[in-house]
Residue frames as a rotation matrix with the C-alpha (Angstrom) as fourth column:
UNK 1
0.568 0.821 0.056 -0.01
0.822 -0.569 0.002 0.02
0.034 0.045 -0.998 -0.03
UNK 2
0.252 -0.562 -0.788 2.90
0.300 -0.729 0.615 2.29
-0.920 -0.391 -0.015 0.83
UNK 3
-0.683 -0.672 0.285 4.35
0.398 -0.015 0.917 2.00
-0.612 0.740 0.278 -2.73
UNK 4
-0.264 0.680 0.684 1.09
0.957 0.100 0.271 2.57
0.116 0.726 -0.677 -4.28
UNK 5
0.690 0.497 -0.526 0.63
0.648 -0.747 0.145 5.85
-0.321 -0.441 -0.838 -2.48
UNK 6
-0.103 -0.936 -0.337 4.03
0.590 -0.330 0.737 7.16
-0.801 -0.123 0.586 -3.18
UNK 7
-0.640 -0.212 0.738 3.47
0.764 -0.275 0.584 8.38
0.079 0.938 0.337 -6.74
UNK 8
0.279 0.829 0.485 0.36
0.632 -0.539 0.557 10.35
0.723 0.151 -0.674 -5.84
UNK 9
0.738 -0.079 -0.671 1.90
0.572 -0.453 0.683 11.86
-0.358 -0.888 -0.289 -2.89
UNK 10
-0.380 -0.922 -0.076 4.84
0.642 -0.322 0.696 12.99
-0.666 0.215 0.714 -5.05
UNK 11
-0.440 0.315 0.841 2.59
0.747 -0.392 0.537 14.60
0.499 0.865 -0.062 -7.66
UNK 12
0.702 0.705 -0.100 0.70
0.633 -0.553 0.543 16.46
0.327 -0.444 -0.834 -5.04
UNK 13
0.418 -0.634 -0.651 3.93
0.581 -0.365 0.728 17.63
-0.699 -0.682 0.216 -3.46
UNK 14
-0.569 -0.732 0.375 5.22
0.760 -0.294 0.580 18.80
-0.315 0.614 0.724 -6.82
UNK 15
-0.068 0.660 0.748 2.17
0.722 -0.485 0.493 20.59
0.688 0.574 -0.443 -7.82
UNK 16
0.825 0.366 -0.431 2.19
0.565 -0.520 0.640 22.41
0.010 -0.772 -0.636 -4.39
UNK 17
0.016 -0.918 -0.395 5.65
0.658 -0.288 0.696 23.28
-0.753 -0.271 0.600 -4.66
UNK 18
-0.713 -0.176 0.678 5.09
0.675 -0.432 0.598 24.85
0.187 0.885 0.427 -8.22
UNK 19
-0.693 0.556 -0.459 2.00
-0.077 -0.690 -0.720 26.61
-0.716 -0.464 0.521 -6.79
UNK 20
-0.413 0.594 -0.691 -0.16
-0.897 -0.132 0.423 25.07
0.160 0.794 0.587 -9.61
UNK 21
0.205 0.523 0.827 -2.60
-0.413 0.813 -0.411 22.23
-0.887 -0.258 0.382 -10.02
UNK 22
-0.805 -0.577 0.141 -1.24
-0.213 0.502 0.838 19.71
-0.554 0.644 -0.527 -12.48
UNK 23
-0.627 0.641 0.443 -4.86
0.748 0.653 0.114 18.64
-0.216 0.403 -0.889 -13.26
UNK 24
-0.310 0.617 -0.723 -6.27
0.078 -0.741 -0.667 22.08
-0.947 -0.263 0.182 -13.70
UNK 25
-0.690 0.063 -0.721 -6.34
-0.697 -0.326 0.639 21.99
-0.195 0.943 0.269 -17.48
UNK 26
-0.819 0.462 -0.341 -8.41
0.250 0.821 0.513 18.79
0.517 0.335 -0.788 -17.35
UNK 27
-0.482 0.680 -0.552 -10.73
0.837 0.172 -0.520 20.03
-0.259 -0.713 -0.652 -14.46
UNK 28
0.268 0.447 -0.854 -11.15
0.179 -0.894 -0.411 23.59
-0.947 -0.043 -0.320 -15.77
UNK 29
-0.060 -0.322 0.945 -11.04
0.972 0.197 0.129 23.76
-0.228 0.926 0.301 -19.60
UNK 30
-0.930 -0.312 -0.196 -10.45
0.266 -0.937 0.228 27.12
-0.255 0.160 0.954 -21.36
UNK 31
-0.184 0.917 -0.353 -13.60
0.000 -0.359 -0.933 29.17
-0.983 -0.172 0.066 -21.62
UNK 32
-0.325 0.039 -0.945 -13.08
-0.900 -0.320 0.296 29.43
-0.291 0.947 0.139 -25.38
UNK 33
-0.888 -0.059 -0.456 -13.27
-0.262 0.879 0.397 25.70
0.378 0.472 -0.796 -25.71
UNK 34
-0.753 0.650 -0.105 -16.19
0.404 0.331 -0.853 25.45
-0.520 -0.684 -0.512 -23.36
UNK 35
-0.168 0.636 -0.753 -18.12
-0.367 -0.749 -0.551 28.03
-0.915 0.184 0.359 -25.33
UNK 36
-0.552 -0.084 -0.830 -17.36
-0.830 0.151 0.537 26.57
0.081 0.985 -0.153 -28.63
UNK 37
-0.975 0.184 -0.121 -18.57
0.196 0.976 -0.093 23.17
0.101 -0.115 -0.988 -27.35
UNK 38
-0.449 0.877 -0.169 -21.74
0.337 -0.009 -0.942 24.76
-0.828 -0.480 -0.291 -26.15
UNK 39
-0.041 0.534 -0.845 -22.45
-0.796 -0.528 -0.295 26.47
-0.603 0.661 0.447 -29.49
UNK 40
-0.860 -0.173 -0.479 -21.65
-0.451 0.696 0.558 23.25
0.237 0.697 -0.677 -31.35
UNK 41
-0.828 0.535 -0.166 -24.61
0.559 0.773 -0.298 21.87
-0.031 -0.340 -0.940 -29.30
UNK 42
-0.343 0.616 0.709 -26.72
0.399 -0.588 0.704 24.98
0.850 0.525 -0.044 -30.07
UNK 43
0.434 0.343 -0.833 -26.63
0.897 -0.077 0.436 26.10
0.085 -0.936 -0.341 -26.47
UNK 44
-0.018 -0.409 0.913 -26.03
0.466 -0.811 -0.354 29.80
0.885 0.419 0.205 -27.22
UNK 45
0.697 0.325 0.639 -27.11
-0.330 -0.646 0.688 31.09
0.636 -0.691 -0.344 -23.78
UNK 46
0.863 -0.487 -0.131 -24.79
0.399 0.502 0.767 28.73
-0.308 -0.715 0.628 -21.97
UNK 47
0.073 -0.832 0.550 -21.94
0.954 -0.101 -0.281 29.99
0.289 0.546 0.787 -24.46
UNK 48
0.166 -0.027 0.986 -22.74
0.060 -0.998 -0.037 33.72
0.984 0.065 -0.164 -23.68
UNK 49
0.961 0.176 0.214 -22.75
-0.193 -0.126 0.973 33.10
0.198 -0.976 -0.087 -19.96
UNK 50
0.625 -0.778 -0.065 -19.36
0.760 0.588 0.276 31.39
-0.176 -0.222 0.959 -20.19
UNK 51
-0.102 -0.714 0.692 -17.78
0.913 -0.343 -0.219 34.06
0.394 0.610 0.687 -22.25
UNK 52
0.469 0.202 0.860 -19.29
-0.104 -0.954 0.281 37.13
0.877 -0.221 -0.427 -20.34
UNK 53
0.984 -0.176 0.021 -18.06
0.003 0.138 0.990 35.63
-0.177 -0.975 0.136 -17.05
UNK 54
0.246 -0.956 0.163 -14.49
0.929 0.280 0.241 34.98
-0.276 0.092 0.957 -18.65
UNK 55
0.124 -0.205 0.971 -14.51
0.584 -0.776 -0.239 38.58
0.802 0.596 0.023 -20.01
UNK 56
0.969 0.212 0.124 -14.95
0.016 -0.557 0.830 39.93
0.245 -0.803 -0.544 -16.43
UNK 57
0.620 -0.784 0.000 -11.40
0.265 0.210 0.941 38.63
-0.738 -0.584 0.338 -15.84
UNK 58
-0.507 -0.808 0.300 -9.84
0.571 -0.054 0.819 39.20
-0.645 0.587 0.489 -19.22
UNK 59
0.402 0.858 -0.320 -11.80
0.215 -0.429 -0.878 42.11
-0.890 0.284 -0.357 -20.89
UNK 60
0.317 -0.346 -0.883 -9.21
-0.852 -0.513 -0.105 42.34
-0.417 0.785 -0.458 -23.68
UNK 61
-0.541 -0.203 0.816 -9.18
0.102 0.948 0.303 38.63
-0.835 0.247 -0.492 -24.46
UNK 62
-0.403 0.304 -0.863 -10.24
-0.828 -0.523 0.203 39.27
-0.389 0.797 0.462 -28.28
UNK 63
-0.852 0.106 -0.514 -10.86
-0.144 0.895 0.422 35.63
0.504 0.433 -0.747 -28.97
UNK 64
-0.637 0.712 -0.295 -13.53
0.667 0.317 -0.674 35.59
-0.387 -0.626 -0.677 -26.12
UNK 65
-0.336 0.565 -0.754 -15.00
-0.318 -0.821 -0.473 38.82
-0.886 0.081 0.456 -27.64
UNK 66
-0.652 0.075 -0.755 -15.11
-0.750 0.080 0.656 37.25
0.110 0.994 0.004 -31.16
UNK 67
-0.909 0.217 -0.355 -16.73
0.265 0.960 -0.093 34.13
0.321 -0.179 -0.930 -29.69
UNK 68
-0.649 0.604 -0.462 -19.21
0.314 -0.340 -0.886 36.14
-0.693 -0.720 0.031 -27.87
UNK 69
-0.471 0.298 -0.830 -20.23
-0.760 -0.615 0.211 37.83
-0.448 0.730 0.516 -31.09
UNK 70
-0.773 0.076 -0.629 -20.87
-0.364 0.759 0.539 34.35
0.519 0.646 -0.560 -32.60
UNK 71
-0.793 0.494 -0.357 -22.76
0.609 0.621 -0.494 33.10
-0.023 -0.609 -0.793 -29.67
UNK 72
-0.478 0.623 -0.620 -24.96
-0.145 -0.752 -0.644 36.40
-0.866 -0.218 0.449 -29.82
UNK 73
-0.513 0.186 -0.838 -25.54
-0.857 -0.162 0.489 35.85
-0.045 0.969 0.243 -33.62
UNK 74
-0.869 0.091 -0.486 -26.46
-0.034 0.970 0.241 32.26
0.494 0.225 -0.840 -33.01
UNK 75
-0.686 0.648 -0.331 -29.08
0.460 0.035 -0.887 33.20
-0.563 -0.761 -0.322 -30.38
UNK 76
-0.348 0.525 -0.776 -30.51
-0.553 -0.784 -0.283 35.62
-0.757 0.331 0.563 -32.96
UNK 77
0.494 0.559 0.666 -30.77
0.154 0.698 -0.699 32.77
-0.856 0.448 0.258 -35.37
UNK 78
0.788 -0.275 -0.551 -28.17
-0.610 -0.472 -0.637 34.02
-0.085 0.838 -0.540 -37.81
UNK 79
0.611 -0.555 0.565 -25.73
0.395 0.832 0.391 31.44
-0.686 -0.016 0.727 -39.36
UNK 80
0.041 -0.634 -0.772 -22.61
-0.567 -0.651 0.504 32.81
-0.823 0.417 -0.386 -40.92
UNK 81
-0.763 -0.367 0.533 -22.40
0.188 0.662 0.726 29.73
-0.619 0.654 -0.436 -43.32
UNK 82
0.044 0.915 0.400 -25.93
0.872 0.160 -0.463 30.47
-0.487 0.369 -0.791 -44.62
UNK 83
0.646 0.171 -0.744 -25.26
0.023 -0.979 -0.204 34.03
-0.763 0.115 -0.636 -45.09
UNK 84
-0.312 -0.883 -0.351 -21.96
-0.512 -0.155 0.845 33.41
-0.800 0.443 -0.404 -46.91
UNK 85
-0.644 0.061 0.763 -23.56
0.515 0.772 0.373 30.83
-0.566 0.633 -0.528 -49.26
UNK 86
0.390 0.893 0.224 -26.44
0.827 -0.233 -0.512 33.00
-0.405 0.385 -0.830 -50.16
UNK 87
0.574 -0.243 -0.782 -24.18
-0.281 -0.955 0.091 35.97
-0.769 0.168 -0.616 -50.75
UNK 88
-0.585 -0.794 0.164 -21.94
-0.103 0.273 0.957 33.85
-0.805 0.543 -0.241 -53.00
UNK 89
-0.253 0.569 0.782 -24.95
0.865 0.495 -0.081 33.31
-0.433 0.656 -0.618 -55.21
UNK 90
-0.945 -0.290 -0.149 -25.40
0.230 -0.917 0.327 37.04
-0.232 0.275 0.933 -55.70
UNK 91
-0.395 0.899 -0.189 -29.18
-0.517 -0.387 -0.764 37.04
-0.760 -0.204 0.617 -55.28
UNK 92
-0.917 0.121 -0.381 -29.86
-0.308 0.393 0.866 34.46
0.254 0.911 -0.324 -58.08
UNK 93
-0.716 0.667 -0.208 -32.72
0.687 0.726 -0.034 33.07
0.128 -0.167 -0.978 -56.04
UNK 94
0.257 0.763 -0.593 -34.48
0.762 -0.537 -0.361 36.58
-0.594 -0.360 -0.719 -55.75
UNK 95
0.828 0.241 0.506 -34.47
0.532 -0.620 -0.576 39.95
0.175 0.746 -0.642 -57.32
UNK 96
0.411 -0.813 0.413 -31.26
-0.472 -0.577 -0.666 41.13
0.780 0.078 -0.621 -55.58
UNK 97
-0.424 -0.693 -0.583 -28.64
0.179 0.567 -0.804 39.88
0.888 -0.445 -0.116 -53.15
UNK 98
-0.821 0.020 0.571 -30.17
-0.518 -0.449 -0.728 41.75
0.242 -0.893 0.379 -50.17
UNK 99
0.053 0.983 0.177 -33.67
-0.998 0.048 0.032 40.52
0.023 -0.179 0.984 -50.46
UNK 100
0.261 -0.071 -0.963 -32.39
-0.306 0.940 -0.153 36.99
0.916 0.334 0.224 -51.28
UNK 101
-0.789 -0.612 0.056 -30.91
-0.186 0.152 -0.971 37.02
0.586 -0.776 -0.234 -47.71
UNK 102
-0.172 0.788 0.592 -34.53
-0.974 -0.225 0.017 37.09
0.146 -0.573 0.806 -46.17
UNK 103
0.464 0.436 -0.771 -34.82
-0.415 0.876 0.246 33.38
0.783 0.205 0.587 -46.91
UNK 104
0.135 -0.551 -0.824 -31.98
0.474 0.766 -0.434 32.52
0.870 -0.332 0.364 -44.61
UNK 105
-0.811 -0.379 0.446 -32.68
-0.108 -0.652 -0.750 35.02
0.575 -0.657 0.488 -41.88
UNK 106
-0.526 0.705 -0.475 -35.01
0.833 0.317 -0.453 34.68
-0.169 -0.634 -0.754 -38.80
UNK 107
0.445 0.871 0.206 -38.07
0.823 -0.489 0.290 36.82
0.353 0.040 -0.935 -38.27
UNK 108
-0.420 -0.568 0.708 -37.05
0.309 -0.823 -0.477 40.49
0.854 0.018 0.521 -37.94
UNK 109
0.724 0.632 -0.276 -38.21
0.571 -0.325 0.754 41.06
0.386 -0.704 -0.596 -34.36
UNK 110
0.729 -0.370 0.576 -36.75
-0.428 -0.903 -0.038 43.78
0.534 -0.218 -0.817 -32.19
UNK 111
0.749 -0.385 0.539 -34.99
-0.361 0.445 0.820 41.17
-0.555 -0.809 0.195 -30.00
UNK 112
0.578 -0.483 0.658 -33.31
0.723 0.676 -0.139 39.53
-0.378 0.556 0.740 -32.94
UNK 113
0.646 -0.346 0.680 -32.17
0.287 -0.715 -0.637 42.88
0.707 0.607 -0.363 -34.36
UNK 114
0.712 -0.422 0.561 -30.84
-0.693 -0.552 0.464 43.97
0.114 -0.719 -0.686 -30.97
UNK 115
0.724 -0.509 0.466 -28.89
0.125 0.761 0.637 40.65
-0.678 -0.403 0.614 -30.64
UNK 116
0.481 -0.529 0.700 -27.34
0.877 0.299 -0.377 40.98
-0.010 0.795 0.607 -33.96
UNK 117
0.703 -0.246 0.668 -26.55
-0.165 -0.969 -0.183 44.71
0.692 0.018 -0.721 -33.34
UNK 118
0.788 -0.423 0.448 -24.71
-0.465 0.068 0.883 43.47
-0.403 -0.904 -0.143 -30.11
UNK 119
0.620 -0.538 0.571 -22.78
0.566 0.811 0.149 40.98
-0.543 0.231 0.807 -32.18
UNK 120
0.484 -0.465 0.741 -21.60
0.716 -0.276 -0.641 43.52
0.503 0.841 0.199 -34.66
UNK 121
0.768 -0.187 0.612 -20.73
-0.394 -0.891 0.223 45.98
0.504 -0.413 -0.759 -32.02
UNK 122
0.758 -0.519 0.395 -18.60
-0.118 0.486 0.866 43.35
-0.641 -0.703 0.307 -30.13
UNK 123
0.374 -0.651 0.660 -16.59
0.902 0.420 -0.097 42.66
-0.214 0.632 0.745 -33.38
UNK 124
0.617 -0.072 0.784 -16.24
0.367 -0.855 -0.367 46.37
0.696 0.514 -0.501 -33.98
UNK 125
0.910 -0.272 0.313 -14.52
-0.405 -0.420 0.812 46.68
-0.089 -0.866 -0.493 -30.44
UNK 126
0.668 -0.706 0.237 -11.70
0.553 0.683 0.477 44.43
-0.498 -0.188 0.846 -31.51
UNK 127
0.272 -0.577 -0.771 -8.56
-0.416 -0.792 0.446 46.59
-0.868 0.200 -0.455 -32.28
UNK 128
0.816 0.113 -0.567 -7.48
-0.577 0.110 -0.809 46.31
-0.029 0.988 0.155 -35.98
UNK 129
-0.152 -0.932 -0.329 -4.10
-0.884 0.277 -0.378 44.88
0.443 0.233 -0.866 -35.16
UNK 130
-0.737 -0.143 0.661 -5.82
-0.532 0.725 -0.437 42.10
-0.417 -0.673 -0.611 -33.26
UNK 131
0.402 0.887 -0.229 -8.25
-0.799 0.218 -0.560 41.10
-0.446 0.408 0.796 -35.94
UNK 132
-0.456 -0.496 0.739 -7.76
0.084 0.802 0.591 37.51
-0.886 0.332 -0.324 -37.46
UNK 133
-0.951 0.077 -0.299 -8.72
-0.306 -0.091 0.948 36.88
0.046 0.993 0.110 -41.06
UNK 134
-0.630 0.705 -0.325 -11.67
0.659 0.707 0.257 34.98
0.411 -0.053 -0.910 -39.85
UNK 135
-0.351 0.470 -0.810 -12.89
0.609 -0.543 -0.578 38.03
-0.711 -0.696 -0.096 -37.76
UNK 136
-0.691 0.055 -0.721 -12.87
-0.365 -0.888 0.281 40.34
-0.625 0.457 0.633 -40.79
UNK 137
-0.888 0.394 -0.238 -14.91
-0.040 0.449 0.893 37.81
0.458 0.802 -0.383 -42.75
UNK 138
-0.364 0.751 -0.551 -17.40
0.927 0.349 -0.137 37.45
0.089 -0.561 -0.823 -39.91
UNK 139
-0.512 0.308 -0.802 -17.59
0.105 -0.904 -0.414 41.25
-0.853 -0.296 0.431 -39.45
UNK 140
-0.896 0.108 -0.431 -18.55
-0.442 -0.325 0.836 41.40
-0.050 0.939 0.339 -43.26
UNK 141
-0.677 0.641 -0.362 -21.14
0.313 0.696 0.647 38.68
0.666 0.325 -0.671 -43.11
UNK 142
-0.423 0.495 -0.759 -22.65
0.885 0.044 -0.464 39.86
-0.196 -0.868 -0.457 -39.77
UNK 143
-0.582 0.177 -0.794 -23.05
-0.019 -0.979 -0.204 43.42
-0.813 -0.104 0.573 -40.97
UNK 144
-0.883 0.286 -0.373 -24.45
-0.378 0.039 0.925 42.20
0.279 0.957 0.074 -44.28
UNK 145
-0.629 0.607 -0.486 -26.95
0.626 0.766 0.148 40.24
0.462 -0.211 -0.862 -42.25
UNK 146
-0.398 0.280 -0.874 -27.69
0.672 -0.559 -0.485 43.05
-0.624 -0.781 0.034 -40.03
UNK 147
-0.852 0.185 -0.489 -28.33
-0.445 -0.749 0.491 45.24
-0.276 0.637 0.720 -43.14
UNK 148
-0.731 0.561 -0.389 -30.76
-0.148 0.426 0.893 42.71
0.666 0.710 -0.228 -44.56
UNK 149
-0.525 0.527 -0.668 -32.41
0.801 0.572 -0.179 41.97
0.288 -0.629 -0.722 -41.29
UNK 150
-0.643 0.224 -0.732 -33.07
0.217 -0.864 -0.455 45.71
-0.734 -0.451 0.507 -40.70
UNK 151
-0.784 0.318 -0.533 -34.64
-0.619 -0.324 0.716 45.90
0.055 0.891 0.451 -44.21
UNK 152
-0.717 0.501 -0.484 -36.61
0.318 0.854 0.412 42.75
0.620 0.141 -0.772 -43.61
UNK 153
-0.741 0.403 -0.537 -38.25
0.473 -0.254 -0.843 44.52
-0.476 -0.879 -0.002 -40.46
UNK 154
-0.538 0.570 -0.622 -40.27
-0.516 -0.805 -0.291 46.59
-0.667 0.164 0.727 -42.96
UNK 155
-0.698 0.349 -0.626 -41.60
-0.398 0.538 0.743 43.58
0.596 0.768 -0.236 -44.77
UNK 156
-0.522 0.502 0.689 -44.56
-0.842 -0.177 -0.510 43.58
-0.134 -0.847 0.515 -42.40
UNK 157
0.574 0.808 0.134 -46.57
-0.796 0.589 -0.141 40.71
-0.192 -0.025 0.981 -43.94
UNK 158
-0.037 -0.676 0.736 -43.46
-0.475 0.660 0.582 38.53
-0.879 -0.329 -0.345 -44.25
UNK 159
0.848 0.501 0.174 -44.02
-0.076 0.440 -0.895 37.92
-0.525 0.746 0.411 -47.97
UNK 160
0.072 -0.944 0.321 -40.34
0.712 0.274 0.646 38.40
-0.698 0.182 0.692 -48.86
UNK 161
-0.428 -0.163 0.889 -41.28
0.800 -0.527 0.289 41.34
0.421 0.834 0.356 -51.10
UNK 162
-0.719 0.085 -0.690 -42.35
0.461 -0.685 -0.564 45.02
-0.520 -0.724 0.453 -50.42
UNK 163
0.244 0.843 0.478 -45.61
0.969 -0.228 -0.092 46.68
0.032 0.486 -0.873 -51.20
UNK 164
0.001 -0.160 0.987 -45.79
0.382 -0.912 -0.149 50.40
0.924 0.377 0.060 -51.81
UNK 165
0.729 0.464 0.503 -47.02
-0.278 -0.471 0.837 50.97
0.625 -0.750 -0.215 -48.25
UNK 166
0.814 -0.505 -0.286 -44.33
0.564 0.571 0.597 48.99
-0.139 -0.647 0.750 -46.76
UNK 167
-0.074 -0.856 0.512 -41.64
0.953 -0.212 -0.216 50.76
0.293 0.472 0.832 -48.67
UNK 168
0.175 0.127 0.976 -43.09
0.110 -0.988 0.109 54.11
0.978 0.089 -0.187 -47.58
UNK 169
0.983 0.175 -0.048 -42.84
0.061 -0.068 0.996 53.33
0.171 -0.982 -0.078 -44.01
UNK 170
0.298 -0.953 -0.054 -38.94
0.949 0.290 0.124 53.07
-0.102 -0.088 0.991 -44.51
UNK 171
0.974 0.173 -0.145 -37.97
0.168 -0.985 -0.046 56.63
-0.150 0.020 -0.988 -43.51
UNK 172
0.601 -0.793 0.099 -34.69
-0.378 -0.391 -0.839 58.54
0.704 0.467 -0.535 -43.90
UNK 173
0.184 -0.594 0.784 -33.20
-0.982 -0.081 0.169 57.51
-0.037 -0.801 -0.598 -40.42
UNK 174
0.580 -0.029 0.814 -33.91
-0.146 0.980 0.139 53.84
-0.801 -0.199 0.564 -40.82
UNK 175
0.983 -0.168 0.078 -32.44
0.114 0.217 -0.970 54.11
0.146 0.962 0.232 -44.39
UNK 176
0.361 -0.891 0.276 -29.21
-0.716 -0.454 -0.531 55.73
0.598 -0.006 -0.801 -43.05
UNK 177
0.141 -0.393 0.908 -28.77
-0.805 0.489 0.337 52.96
-0.576 -0.779 -0.248 -40.31
UNK 178
0.801 0.189 0.568 -29.14
0.081 0.906 -0.415 50.31
-0.593 0.378 0.711 -42.92
UNK 179
0.859 -0.500 0.108 -26.78
0.028 -0.165 -0.986 51.75
0.510 0.850 -0.128 -45.32
UNK 180
0.338 -0.727 0.598 -24.28
-0.926 -0.370 0.073 52.34
0.168 -0.578 -0.798 -42.48
UNK 181
0.389 -0.085 0.917 -24.37
-0.447 0.853 0.269 48.72
-0.805 -0.515 0.294 -41.70
UNK 182
0.927 0.023 0.375 -23.73
0.312 0.508 -0.803 47.91
-0.209 0.861 0.464 -45.30
UNK 183
0.648 -0.729 0.220 -20.84
-0.458 -0.604 -0.652 50.23
0.608 0.322 -0.726 -45.40
UNK 184
0.273 -0.583 0.765 -19.42
-0.908 0.107 0.405 48.52
-0.319 -0.805 -0.500 -42.42
UNK 185
0.658 0.195 0.727 -19.86
-0.019 0.970 -0.243 45.20
-0.753 0.146 0.642 -44.19
UNK 186
0.961 -0.224 0.160 -18.05
0.141 -0.098 -0.985 46.59
0.236 0.970 -0.062 -47.27
UNK 187
0.499 -0.787 0.362 -15.26
-0.825 -0.559 -0.078 47.95
0.264 -0.260 -0.929 -45.34
UNK 188
0.193 -0.333 0.923 -14.56
-0.577 0.723 0.381 44.55
-0.794 -0.606 -0.052 -43.61
UNK 189
0.840 0.127 0.527 -14.83
0.258 0.762 -0.594 42.84
-0.477 0.635 0.608 -46.94
UNK 190
0.832 -0.549 0.076 -12.07
-0.296 -0.556 -0.777 45.11
0.469 0.624 -0.625 -48.28
UNK 191
0.106 -0.786 0.609 -9.74
-0.988 -0.015 0.152 44.33
-0.110 -0.618 -0.778 -45.41
UNK 192
0.441 0.124 0.889 -10.65
-0.195 0.980 -0.040 40.60
-0.876 -0.156 0.456 -45.68
UNK 193
0.949 -0.059 0.309 -9.65
0.313 0.271 -0.910 40.71
-0.030 0.961 0.276 -49.48
UNK 194
0.710 -0.692 0.130 -6.64
-0.530 -0.646 -0.549 42.68
0.464 0.321 -0.826 -48.99
UNK 195
0.050 -0.643 0.764 -5.29
-0.928 0.253 0.274 40.28
-0.370 -0.723 -0.584 -46.51
UNK 196
-0.871 -0.439 -0.222 -5.57
-0.490 0.737 0.465 37.44
-0.041 0.513 -0.857 -49.14
UNK 197
-0.486 0.738 0.469 -9.12
0.007 0.539 -0.842 36.44
-0.874 -0.406 -0.267 -48.41
UNK 198
-0.938 0.092 -0.335 -11.22
-0.338 -0.025 0.941 35.34
0.079 0.995 0.054 -51.47
UNK 199
-0.697 0.714 0.072 -14.75
0.615 0.646 -0.452 34.42
-0.369 -0.271 -0.889 -52.32
UNK 200
-0.560 0.564 0.607 -17.91
0.481 -0.375 0.792 35.67
0.675 0.736 -0.062 -53.99
UNK 201
0.216 0.656 -0.723 -19.49
0.955 0.014 0.298 36.28
0.205 -0.755 -0.623 -50.65
UNK 202
0.111 -0.229 -0.967 -17.54
0.593 -0.765 0.250 39.33
-0.797 -0.602 0.051 -49.78
UNK 203
-0.906 -0.323 0.274 -17.14
0.390 -0.386 0.836 40.46
-0.164 0.864 0.475 -53.47
UNK 204
-0.368 0.862 0.349 -20.92
0.642 -0.036 0.766 40.68
0.672 0.506 -0.540 -53.73
UNK 205
0.084 0.296 -0.951 -21.13
0.903 -0.426 -0.053 42.99
-0.421 -0.855 -0.304 -50.67
UNK 206
-0.643 -0.444 -0.624 -19.76
0.099 -0.856 0.507 45.80
-0.760 0.264 0.594 -52.81
UNK 207
-0.859 0.435 0.269 -22.19
0.359 0.139 0.923 44.87
0.364 0.890 -0.276 -55.58
UNK 208
0.033 0.931 -0.364 -25.13
0.996 -0.002 0.086 45.59
0.079 -0.366 -0.927 -53.26
UNK 209
-0.057 -0.085 -0.995 -23.81
0.491 -0.870 0.046 49.05
-0.869 -0.486 0.092 -52.33
UNK 210
-0.898 -0.378 -0.226 -23.09
0.007 -0.525 0.851 49.86
-0.440 0.762 0.474 -55.87
UNK 211
-0.544 0.787 0.292 -26.64
0.698 0.232 0.677 48.79
0.465 0.572 -0.676 -57.06
UNK 212
0.236 0.651 -0.722 -28.18
0.914 -0.400 -0.063 50.89
-0.330 -0.645 -0.689 -54.29
UNK 213
-0.248 -0.335 -0.909 -26.22
0.235 -0.931 0.279 54.00
-0.940 -0.145 0.309 -55.29
UNK 214
-0.985 -0.070 0.156 -27.22
0.160 -0.067 0.985 53.52
-0.058 0.995 0.077 -58.95
UNK 215
-0.337 0.941 0.026 -30.93
0.937 0.338 -0.083 53.68
-0.087 -0.004 -0.996 -58.02
UNK 216
-0.240 0.318 0.917 -33.09
0.360 -0.848 0.388 56.69
0.901 0.424 0.089 -58.85
UNK 217
0.704 0.581 -0.407 -33.75
0.635 -0.259 0.728 59.11
0.317 -0.771 -0.552 -55.91
UNK 218
0.340 -0.496 0.799 -32.34
-0.209 -0.868 -0.450 62.15
0.917 -0.014 -0.399 -54.28
UNK 219
0.249 -0.175 0.953 -32.17
-0.961 -0.166 0.221 60.81
0.119 -0.971 -0.209 -50.74
UNK 220
-0.837 -0.546 -0.020 -30.79
-0.529 0.819 -0.222 57.50
0.137 -0.176 -0.975 -49.27
UNK 221
-0.397 0.782 0.480 -34.30
-0.213 0.430 -0.877 56.49
-0.893 -0.451 -0.005 -48.28
UNK 222
0.509 0.574 -0.641 -35.53
-0.686 -0.179 -0.705 57.02
-0.520 0.799 0.303 -51.95
UNK 223
-0.149 -0.687 -0.711 -32.58
-0.935 0.332 -0.124 55.02
0.321 0.646 -0.692 -53.36
UNK 224
-0.914 -0.226 0.336 -33.06
-0.358 0.839 -0.409 52.17
-0.189 -0.495 -0.848 -50.91
UNK 225
0.029 0.982 0.185 -36.89
-0.346 0.183 -0.920 52.05
-0.938 -0.038 0.345 -51.52
UNK 226
0.506 0.170 -0.845 -36.14
-0.862 0.059 -0.504 51.77
-0.036 0.984 0.177 -55.32
UNK 227
-0.556 -0.723 -0.411 -33.53
-0.743 0.654 -0.146 48.98
0.374 0.224 -0.900 -54.77
UNK 228
-0.781 0.264 0.567 -35.82
-0.265 0.681 -0.682 47.03
-0.566 -0.683 -0.462 -52.37
UNK 229
0.197 0.947 -0.255 -38.84
-0.532 -0.115 -0.839 47.51
-0.823 0.301 0.481 -54.62
UNK 230
0.140 -0.223 -0.965 -36.87
-0.985 0.069 -0.158 46.20
0.102 0.972 -0.210 -57.62
UNK 231
-0.858 -0.503 -0.107 -36.60
-0.481 0.858 -0.178 42.88
0.181 -0.102 -0.978 -55.77
UNK 232
-0.435 0.802 0.410 -40.29
-0.442 0.206 -0.873 42.53
-0.784 -0.561 0.265 -55.24
């Protein structure tokens, strides 16, 4: 019995001498790993709780911030892969790339819009020199989704197209907010491409903005209404 206990006693003594627990990594996995595992199981609330707690101790852990943005987007019902695939098609399934996104987005409730807004703000808080290539791609896709989601909010009957009355309810302030989100998406797409990233998903973000700018109208709201109406 004495010989069997000796290795355990030695390990405990060594860990005490070093001031660390040799089994800590097993007993207490990294919050990023725990949160990722939770998101893999579609447990977004659990992932958010893990990451928010971790950020209290490490507020400038940008990996945690990026993952928290993903967890918020997942809770909102927004999937980066779905957005990227639809964007890569360039709106082939609809009148334009923006309204085509309606089919892969959740219902545009205020709660969903707020969650995705929080996700984009979290990504915007990451310093430029700390951004990974995957982060810039995610920023572009989340802001594109946020743009479409804000527009979808005005599709009151959920038909996927806009009536004259629905378009008239889109005022100048709403149009500015929508187009600012699109500009953020385009800027991130440019950064992603300049760092070697490729793909039609990010290229088509610029296409959307160019198409809107070419629409008739003197104000942003008028141009946006014309663009959204063309997809009806």
